[in-house]
N, C-alpha and C positions, 0 to 999 in steps of 0.2 A: 511228296511231303507237303502237308498243309502249312502255309505261312501264317503265323499269328501276328496280327498287328496290335501289339499291346505295348505302347511306348512309354508308359510311366507306371510306377507302382501306386497301388491304392494304399494310402497311409494307414487305413484301418484293417488291412489284410495281414493279420498276425501269422497266417500260414507261410508268408513269404519272408518272415523276419529271422532267417537263420543264415549263417555264413555260407552254407552250401546251397542255399536257394532250393529248398526241398518242396516248393510248390510247383505250379505249372511251368512249362518251358520258358515262358516270358512273363514279365510283370503283368499284373492284372490291369486291364484297360481302365482308363479314367474317363471322365465325361468328355464328350466331343468338344473340340475347340475350333474356333473360327479361323485359325491361322491357315493361310493357303500353302505355306511351305513348312514341312516338318511339323505340321500341326499335331500329329499324333503323339509327339514326345511329351508335351505338357501343356495344359491350358494356361492362358494368362491368369495372373493372380486375381484380376477383378471379375473373372467368370467362374473360376473353380479353384478349389484349394490346391496348392502346389504339392509337389512330391515330397516324400519323406527324405530329407537330405542324408539320412543315415543309411539309406538303402541304395544299391546299385540300380542303374536304369534298366538293366535286363537281368532277369533271374537265371542263374546257372548258365552264363554265356559259354563256359567251357564245354558244355554238353551239346551245344548247337553248332551247326555248320556256320561258317563265317558269313555266308550270304544271308542267312536267317537273322543273325545278329545285326547286320547292317539294316535289314528290312525293319526289324523291331525298333531300331533307333531312327528310322526314317533318314538314313544317311547313305552315302555311297563312298567308293574308294577315291572319288574326286574331292572328298572333304566337304566342309561347310563354307558358306560365304560369311562375311563379317556380320551382316545384318542378322542372319539366323543364329550365329554364335552369340551375338549380343542378347537376342531374345532368350536363348537357352540359359545364358549366364544369369538373367533375371529370375529364371525359374529355379535353377539348380544351385545358384550361389557360387562363390569362388572355390577354386580347387585348393582349399586350405583346411587344416584341421581346426575345429572350433576351440576357442580358449575357454577353459573353465574358470570359475571364480578363484582368484588367487588370494592366498592368505597373506594379510598384511604383516609387516614386522611387529606392529603393536599387538595384533591378535596372537602371533606366535609367542611373544614375550609373556602376555597374560596367561596363555595356556600352560606355561611352565609352573604356575601356581596351583593348577588343578591336580593336586596330588594329596592323598590323605596325610602323608607324613609332613607335608608343608602346612596342612591345616593344623596339625599338632603344634608345629613351631609357631604359627601365627597365634594359636591359643596361648602359648607361653608368652608371646610378646604382649598380648592383652593383659594377662595376669601380672606380669612384671610391671606394666604401666599402672595397673590398679594399686600395686604395692608401692609405687613411687620409685622403683629402682630403675631409673631411666638409663643408667649406664649398661646394666644387664639387658635391658630392653633393646638398646642400640646394638649390642653384640649379637643377640639372637636374630634381630632383624637383618643385620649384615650377613649372617649365615644364609638366611632365606634368599636375599638378593644375589649372593654369590652363586648359590645353587641354581637360581633361575637363569643367571647370565651364562653359566657353563652350558646348560641345556640349550639356551637360545643361540649361542655361538655355534655349538655342534650342529644343530639343525640348519642354521643359516648358511653353512658352507655348501649345502647341496642345492643344485638348481632343480627346477621343477621337471619331473619326468616327461610331462606332456610337451614341454618346450623342446626337450631333447629329441623326441620323436619328430616334432615338426622340422627340426634341422635336417632330418633325413630326406625330406622331400627335395626334388631337384629344383634348381633355380630357374631354368628355362627349358624349352622343348622345341624340337623341329616339328612344325605342324603345317598341314596343307589347308590354306584359306584362299578363297577366290581363285582356285585353280593354279596356285603357285605355292611353293614351299617357302616358309618364313620361320624365323625364330622368335618365339614369344615367351613371356614369363609363364612358368608352369601354372601359376595361379589363375590364368585366363582360360585354361582348357575346360571344355564342357563335354558331356556325353555326346558321341557322334563325331567328334574331331578325329581326323586321321593323322597319326604321328609317325615319325621315322626314328628308328633307334640304331645306334652304332656303338662300336667298341668304346668303352670308357664312359658312356652315358649313364646317368641315373634315370630310371624309368619314372616318368613324370606323373603317371596316374595308373589305375588298373586298366590294362590294355588287352583286348582280344586280338591275337595275332592274325593277320591276313596273309602275309608272305614272309618267309624267313630264308636266310642264307647263312648256314653255319652258326645260328644264334645260340649263344651260351650265356646264362645269367647266373651271377652269384647270389644265392638266396639263403645262405646259411643262417643269417640273423633272423630270417622269417620262418624257415622250415627246419633248420637243424641239420641239413645235409652237408657233408664235408666237401663235396665237389660241385662245381657249377652244373646247373641243370640244362640239358639240351632241350631246345624249344622247337616246336613244329605246329603248323596251323591246324592240323587234324583234330577234330573234337575228341574228347575223352568221356568216359562214363560219368553220369551225373553224380555218383557217390564217390568220385575220386577225391582224395585229400588234397590239401593245399600243395604239397610237394609233388603231386602227380598230375597237376593241371598244367600240362606241358604246352597248351595253346594260349596260356595267359602269361603276361608279364606284369609283375606286381609293383605298385608304387613304392619307391624308396630303395629297390634293389638295383644292382649294378650290372650292366652289360660288359662281359669280359671278352667276348669274341663274336664276330659275325655281324649281321645287320638284319633289319626287319622293318616291316610296315604293319601298323595295327590301328584299330579303332578304339577310342576311349569308351569304356563301359561303366566306369565308376570314378568319381572324383571326391576329394576331401574326406569327410567322415564316412563315406560309403565304401572306401577302399579297404583292403585287408588291413593295412597299417592304421587306418582310421578306426576300424573295428577294435583293434588292440588298444588304441587310445581311449575309446569309450569304456572298454573293460577296465583299464587302469582307473578311469574316473569313477567307475561304479564299485570297484573293489575297496572295501573298508579295511584299514589297518586294524589289527586286533591288539588288545592289551597283552603285554608280555607276562609270563608267569610271575616274575618278581613284582611287577606292578600290581597284579591281582592279589598276591599274597601280602604285600605291604599295605595295600588298601584295606584288606580284611583285618590285618593286624592293627592298623591305626584306628579303624572303627571300633574294634573290640576293646582296645586299650582305652579309648576315650569314654566308652560306656562304663567300663569298670571304674575308672578314675572318678567320673561324675557320680556314680552310684555310691562309692565309698566315701566321697567328700560329703554327700548328702547324709549318709548314715552317721558319719562322724559328727555332723552338726546336731543331729537328733540325739545321739548318745551323750554328747557334751551337755546339751540343754537338760536332758532328763536326769542324768546321773549327778551332775555337779551344779546345775543351775547357773552356768557361766553366762556372762553378758553376751548378747548376740553379736556385738561388734568384735569381741575377742574370738568368738567361735568362727565368725566369717573369715577373720584374718588367718586363723589356724587352718581352716578349710582351704583357703587359697594357698597357704604354705604347703599343705598336703598335695594339692594338685600340681604345684610347681615341683615338688619332690618326686611325684610319681610319673610325670611326663618326661620322657628321655629327650630333652631338648637337643642334645648333641647327636642323636641317632641319625636324623636325616642328613646332617653334615657328614658324619662318618660314611653313610651310604653313598652320598654324592662323591666324596673324595675317593672312596674305595673304587667306585666305578670309573672315575676320572683317571685314577692310576692304572686301572685295567686298560682303558683306552690307550694310554701312553705306552704301556707294555705291549699291547697288541700292535700298535703302529711300528714299534721297533722290530716286530716280527712280520712286517708287511701287510698287516690287516688294519685298514682304515675304518673306524667305527663312526657312523653318522649319528647313532642314537645310543646313549650310554648304557641304557638297560639292556641293549642287545648283546653286550659283552656277557652278561650273566645268563641271558636266554640261551646262548649257545651251549652253556653248561648243562641246561636242562633238556636239550634236544633228544628226542627218542627216535626220530626218523630223519635222515638226510636225503632229500630228493635232489637229483642232480641231472642236468642236461649232459649229453655226451660230448658233442663236438665242441672243442675248445675249452672244455672244463675237465672232464675225465681224460679226454684225448688232447693232443697238441694242436689239432686243426692244421697240421702240416703233413701232407701226403708223403708216405715213405715206402720205398720199395723194400719189401721184407724177404721175398722169395723170388728167385730166378730159376726157371727150368729150361734147359736146352736139350737137344736130342741125346746128349751123352751124360748129362749130370744135372743134379739139383743143387743150387747154391743158396745159402742163407746169408742175408746182408745184415750186419749189425749197425747200431747207431739209429737215432731217431731224428725226425725233423729235417730242416734244410741245411743243417751244419754238415759239411762233407767230411765227417769224422766217423770212422768205422771200418770194418773189414768185410771181405767177402770170403765165406768159408765153404769148403766142401768136406763133408763128414767131420766137421769141427776143426779143420786145418785151413789156415789162411792160404789163399790162392794168388799166384802171381799171374798177371795178364799175359805175360810172354809164354807161360806154360799152358794156357787155356785158350786156344783159338776160338772155341765156341763162345766162351764168356766175352772175349774181345769183340767178336762180331755183334753180339746182342747189345753190348755196352755202346758200341759205335752208333748203332741205330738210335739208341736213347739220346746220344749226344747230338746227332745230326738232324733228326726229325723233331726239332725242339726250338722254340723261340723264347724260352724263359731264361732268366738269369738268377743266380743266387749270389748275394754279396754280404759282407759283414759291415754292419753299420750300427754305431752306438753300442757295441759289444754283443749284438745279436745278429744272427744270420737271417736275412730277409729275402723274400721272393719278389721278383718282378715278373708277372706272368700268371698262367693258370696253375692251380695247385698240383694237378696230376703231372703236368710237364715239369713242375718244380721238383717233384719226387724223382722223376726220371733223370733230370739234370744232376741232382745230388748223387744218385746211384752212379752215373757216368763219372763224376768227379771222384767218387770213392774208388772206382775201378782203375782210374788212370786214363780213361778214354778222353780224347780231346777233339773238340769240334773243329779246331783250327788245322787239323791234319787233313781236312778235306775242304773242297770249295763247292758251295751250293750254287747250282746253275738255274734252278727253277724249283717251284714248290706248288703243291696242291694243298691248300689249307684244310684243316679239319672241317667236316661238314656233318651235321647230325643225320642227314639223309643217308649218307654212305658209311659214316662212323669210322673213317680212317683219315690219316694224313700221310702224304708222300712228298719226298724231296728228290730232286735230281742232283746227284753229287759226283764230283770228280774225286776219287779216292786212290789209294795206292794200288787197288785192284782194277782201276779204270773207272769209266763212267757207269754208275749204277742208279737204280731207283730204290731208295730206302723207304720202307713202309711200316707204319705202326697203326694199331687200331683195335677194334673189337675182335676178339678171337674168332667168332663165327664168320665174320666177313673176310678175315684173312685166310682162314682155312679153305674157304670157297675159292680162293685165288692162288693157292699153293698146290703144287703137285710133288714137291720134294722137301726134304728136311736135311739140315746140316749146319755148317758154320761159314758158308760163303756162297756167292752166286753160282759157283761151278759145282756145287754138291750134287750127287747123283742118287742118294738114298731115297727110296720112295716114301711118301708121306704116310705115316701111321695115324690116320685120323681118329680111329677108335681110342688109341692111347691118349691122344691130346684132349679128346673130349672128356675122358675120365679124369685127366689131370685138371682140366678147367673146372669140372664139377667139384673136385676135391678142394681146390683153392677157394672156390666160391663158398663152399661150406664152412671154410675157416673165416669167413667175413672179409676176404680179400677181394679187391677190385682187380679183375684180370684184363691185361692187354697183351697183344701179341706183336711180334716183330718179324719182318720178312725182308728179303732183298732179291733183286733181279737185275741182270745186266740190261743196260739200256741199248736200244737199237742204234746203230751207227748214225751219227748226224742228229740225234735227238737233242732238241734245244728247250723243250718244255715237257711238262708232265700233266696229263689230263685224266679225268675219270675213266675215259675209254682206254687209256694206256694201262691203268691199274686193273680195270675189269677184264682186260685181255688175259690175265692170269700168268702162269708160268713162273711164279715166285718160289723161293726157297724159304721155308719156315725156319727161323733161327731160334724161336722159343717163346716163353711166356714171362711176363712180369706179374708178380703178385704184390699189389699195392694196398696199403691200409693207412688210415689216420691212426697212428699208434697211441696206445695208452701212455699216460705220463707215468714214468717209473715211480715217482714219488707218490702218485695217487694210489698205486697198488698197495704200498706200505701204509698209507693213511687209511684206506678202507679196512685193512686188517686191524689197524689200531682201533678204528671205530667199532668193528665187530667185537673186539676184546672188551670195549667199554659198554657193550650191550646196545649199541646204536645200529639200527638197520639202515642200509644204504639202498636207495631205489634209483634206477636209471629211467629217466623219462626223456625220450628223444624223438625228433622228427625224422630220423634216418630210418633206413630199411630194417626189417625184423632180423634178417640173417646177420647183417653187420652188427646190430645191437646185441644179439645173442652171443656172437663170437667175442665181442669186446667184454661183455658182462662175465662170461666164463673165464676169460684171461685175467680179469681184474678181481675175481673172487666175489663178484656181486651175486651171481647165480650159478649154481652147480648143475641144475637140471636143464638149462637152456630154454625154459618156458618164457614165452613172450606174448603179451597181449597187445593187439593192434589198436590203432585209433578207431577203426571201424567197429571193433567189438565194444570199445568204450562208448561210442555213439549209440549203440543199441542197448546198452546196459541201463537199467533203472537205478534209482538211488541205492537200493538194498544190494543189488548185484555189484554196483560200483564199489561199495564199501567192502564187499567180500573180495573183489579183485585187488583193491588197494591193500588189503590186509594180508593177502596170500601170494601176490606176485611182485617180483623185484625188477622186472624189465618191461617197459612200455615203449612201443615203436610207432612211427608214423603218427605222432600226436600233434594236435593243433594247440594254440594257446588256451582255448577253452578246455581241452582235455587236461592240460597241466593244472589249470585252475581248479577243475572239478576234483582231480585226484588229491590236491592239497587240502581242499575242503573236506573230502571224504575221510582222510586220515585224521584231520582235526576233530571231526565229529565222533571218531572212535577214541578220542581222548589223547591222541598223540601230540607231542610238541614237534612241529615240523620246521626244518630248515630247507629252503629251496635255493639251489645253486645254479647259476646259468650265466650266459654271456650275450644271448641274442635278444632282439626285440620281442620274439615270441615267448621269452621267459619272463618278461617284465610283470604281467598281471599276477602270475603265480608267486613271484618274488615278493610283490607287495602284500599279497594275502598271507603268506607264510608267517609263522611266529618270528622267524628271523630270515631275511633274504640276503643271500651272499652273491655278489657279482664279481666277475673277472675284471681287473683294472686295466690290463694292457689291451686285450683283444675284445673286451666287452663293449657293447654299444653304450653310448651316453645314457640312453633311456633306461637300460638295465641297471647301470650304476646308480642312477638317481632314484630308481624304485627300490633299491636294496637298502638294508640296514648296515651291512658290512661290505667293504670293497677290498678284494685281495690285490694288492699292488703288484705282486709277482705272478699272478694267474696260477698259483700253485695250490691244487686241491689239498695237498698235505698241510697247508697252512690252516685249513679248517680243523683238522685233528688237533693241531696245537691250540687253536682258538677254543675248541671244546675243552681241552685240558685247562686252559686259562679261565674259561667261564666257570668250570666246576670249582676251581681254586677260589675264585672270587666269591662264589656262593658259599663255599665252606667258610671263608674268612668273614663274610657278612653274618653268617650264623654264629660264628665265634664272637664277633663283635656284639651281637644282640644278647647272646647268653652272658657275655661279660658285662655289658652296660646295664642291663635291666636289674640285676641284683642290687646295684647302687641305688637305683630309684626305688626298688622294692624295700630295701633296708631303710632308706630315709622316710618313705611313706609310713612304714611300720613304726618307726621311732616316733613320728609325730602323732600317729593314730593311738599308739600305746600311751603317750603322754596325755593326750586329751581324754581318753577313756579312764585313765588312772588318776587324772587330776594333777599330774606332775608339771613342773616347769619344763618348757620345751628344751630338749638337749641340743637342738640345732635351730637356728633362725632361718627364715626363708632365703635371705641373701647368702648365708653359708651353704644352704642346699644348692643354690644356683652356682656357687663357686665350685663345689665338688662335681656337680653335673658337668659344668663347662670344661674344667681342666681334665677331668677323667676322659671325656669324649675326645677332646682335641689331642690329648697326648697318648694315654694308654689305649683308648679305643682305636685310634689311628694306627698304632703299632701293629695291630692285627691285620691291617690291609697289606702289609708287606710279608706276611707269612708265605713260605714256599708251599708247593703242592704236597698234600699228604701222599705217602708212598703208594696207596692203592687207588689214587684218584682216577686212573684210566683202566682199572680192573674191576670196577663195580658197575652195576647197571644204573641207568639214569634214574634220578629220583622221580617219583610219581608227581605229575603236574597237579594232582588233586590234593596232595598233602600240604599242610601249612608250612610257613617258613620256620616254625619251631617244631622239632620232633618231641615225642613224649619224654625222651631222656633229657632234652634241653629244658622242657618245662619243669621237670622234677628238679633239675639242678638249679634253675632260677629260683624255685620256691625255697629249697633248703638253704641255698647260699644267702638269699634275702633274709631269711630268719636268722641265720648265723651272723651275718654282718650287722643286722639290727640289734641282736642280743649283745654282741661284743661292744657295739657303740654305746648302747644304754649302760652296759656294765662299766665301760671306761669312764663315762660321764659320772655315773653314781659313785664309783670308787674314788675318783678325783675330788668330787664334791664332798665326800665324807671325810677327806683329810683337812677340810677347812679352807681349801682353795676357793677363790672367787668364782662367780658364775662364768665370767669370760674365759678363765683358765680352763674350767671344766669343759666348756663348749669347744675350746681350741683342741683339747686332748681328744674329744669325741670326733672332731673333724680329722685330726691326725690318724686316729684309729681307722676311720673309713678309708682314707687315702692309702695308708700303708697296707691295710688288708686288701685293698684293690690291687696294689702292685703285686702282692704275692698271689692273688687270684689270677692276675694276668698270666703269670708264669704257668699256672696250672691249665689255663684256657688255651694256651698256644697249641697244644696237641689234643685233638678231639678224643682219640683213643690211645691207650698206652700211657705209661708214665711220662711226666715232663722232666723227671730227674735223669737226664741223659746228656751226652756231650752236645747233641744238636741244639740244646737249649742255649748254649753259649755261642754257637757258630753259624746257625742258619738264618738268623734274622737280627743282624746288628742294629737295625733301626729300633727294635724294641728296647734295647738297652739305652739308646740315645733318648727315646721317649721317657723311659723311667728316670733318667738323669734330669731331663727338663721338668718332669713332674715334681721331683724332689726339690729342685731349685725354686719352683713356683710355691711349693708348700712352705719352704723355709722363709720365703718372702712374706707369705701369708701370716706366719707366726711372728717374725721378728722385725719386719719393716714398719715403722710408725704409720706411714700413710695407709698401708694395708690394714693395720690394726684399727685405724679410725673407720675405714670403709666397711670392714667386715666384722667389727666388734670382737677381734681376736686379741690374744695376749701372749707374751713370751712364756715358754715353759722350760722346766729343767729336764735333766736326762730321763727322769721317770715318764715325762710327757712323750718320750719316744720309745722307751723300752716296752711300755704297756701296749702301744699300738703294734710294735714288732711281734710281740708274743701273740696278739690277736691274729695277725697276718699269718704266722706260722701255723696256727690252729686251722685257719681257713684252708691253707695249702694242703695240710695233712688230710683233712676231711675229704676234700675233692679228689686227692690222689687215691685214698682208700675206696671211694666211690667208683673211680675209673677201673681200679683193679678188680673189684667185685663184678662190675658189669662186663669187663673183658673176659673174666673167667666163666661167667654165665654164658656168654655168646660162644666161646670156644667149646663149651660142653654141650651145646645144642646139637 
């Protein structure tokens, strides 16, 4: 094989800029450098441009023999000397992730004002200042500031996602420098350094393994696999995915067993975790549907108000030749009347209440609008390991020569039964079960214990599953004494222990079924069994269990030779074992997640599994959870080969994606969004973080999720319960329903007031309402009655209807029709009450007070009609389901009584005390409004039922 000496990347070589290194075997050679040692790695900065620090020093090191990687790095297994390491550090920089520009607290606070609804409020502040109503101006400005502070505090609670990923890098490393092993800060590592890894170590950089001994690395946060990966120095195919690159150890992952030596091939931003960091930096968060809809609504409303105010000025001047100053004041009053000053406050408070309600249900919301966005989700993309499943390996099936047993219970809690044909089995009556359970207990170094109310594992996940099975069966490790052990080694794929048991000294063996079958010649339930091994039967059983997505291990036993004091590979490979049976192990689905997926399907929401795990496992879990019935799976390799059009087709038609990388997850989320879907991405690993950030709403697991994932998310589930997502969707839909109700309720007040002023100007009448009285009605209506709708419970069909279209506006056609006719109706009864009172000879202030009373009382009755979107409001639930609404009505009436009868209020708002007719007339107007709206709902309901 030809050795390529290409020791650094060409920064301009775009063909090399992929995570898989799809260019030539090594990085493109750079200009010659004068260095006498390791000169091929990189030229000094004063003679040639340095390498691109975002790219590894060697392209596709996983596909090259170890010697060739060392040659490309101009390194050897003896390591570097300090002088060479210093030179390389000057070229490659520190082994640390670059820090992006951090948003200051001031910028984050200013950003809270960049919202069309806030612009509307600020416009109201300016208008009230022009009117000289500084008290009202102060109230509205306070609403703006409170709104900004709530958003500022919510976002300020989250740490930066990049900083969280940085915390995953190890603090120090064992490295060979100057022909001696030493411990250095990981930040000082450079490409070409030789490092040593041991159990419990965090991998300090991306390392090409040179030699391993039973090395197993926990990579689930990076790859999505539920069990630690066995590592081996042998090269793998160039197109192998991240999870299949068994000759690499990735920065930030954890060694759970064994030891290794390797050479550093990538540091800092060039590592896999660095690549994810750059993806997070490059992924732009998108506007939520509510933000887009409210922005469009605010812009449309502002244009309409300005156009009508201008039209009113022209009409007043043309028809009545009124003075320009009076017309300008009337136009300002019209704008104040038409702008719903309280709507942004109601929106903010409604969302804040939703955040609190979600928190009580273990959903911590970092961005308020995300609460509502969950209600508009059309597709939920979810990682498998730790999200849909428990990330706790569980023995589900045990097969012995005489019986098949099912094991109940999930996770590491030793709670469950062992069943044969649905009947619980006692260990004393099942010697075959006792034998295989004893091997599970003895060939095991893990422990499970209850801490802080949770069963927790110390050790490897597969051993944890076997330990839990042994505890469920009643087998005890302390009934035997271990004399020696042969640790698990990925080269032989088994573990053996030499144990003194009640049957004497034996070698207990567990491991890969094919390796154990090669070493067994009998089957039974003890070392003295004589039944010949039925290999064909066991191979069929192994294939069957594997097809169910189970990880299969085998157990065997053999008597030890007299005087045996240790167990070696030669002892095991000598054979003569008795096969005791098979364990079928799986990372089990969360039971609550199955019900949640069913609820999502009932709500018209598609659930898609995107995992880094193997296709067979993903397919089995998807079928069991009801995500996919046909078992179809698309692999990461297929996604890699798909163009944008094919990717959109796959995203629209497939529900299970396996062996995916962070880029694949991100591409899938984008493809779904391009098809008009509102996407939620749920996950717990670092590999999920970019997709979570890109999704319309990202959801992270709070207990087992990495800090990076939690900080990239919009919502964090404190209980790691996927079912909480279904509840959050229900809550989000309810919030959106209530926001719509609030808008349909509030806008007729503004419409009516605007119409009253417009009609008065056009007709040349005295204004029935003054601008300050308009502000009074707007403010107290929004703060009291509008807020009452935030507490409305879910509609009965909230989880039985399909998601709303993300393309539709915040107001439906029916809502617009109702706003229009209720505005006309409220305006008409207000003008009528004003005119009727004035015709009795009452003063102007009394007539205007009756007009304000009419608006307020009619709004109270309209609130009752608005509480139920469809169906009559005249039902028992009107009195029982939202007691806050009655409290708000009471507060509203007290405020209005103060407006009418308290002298300071009379001075401030030009009101006057009224007699009983001043209340009967408004009550009659309110009953009329309620009746008209109820008739409208009855007609619309009958029409819909008849379709």
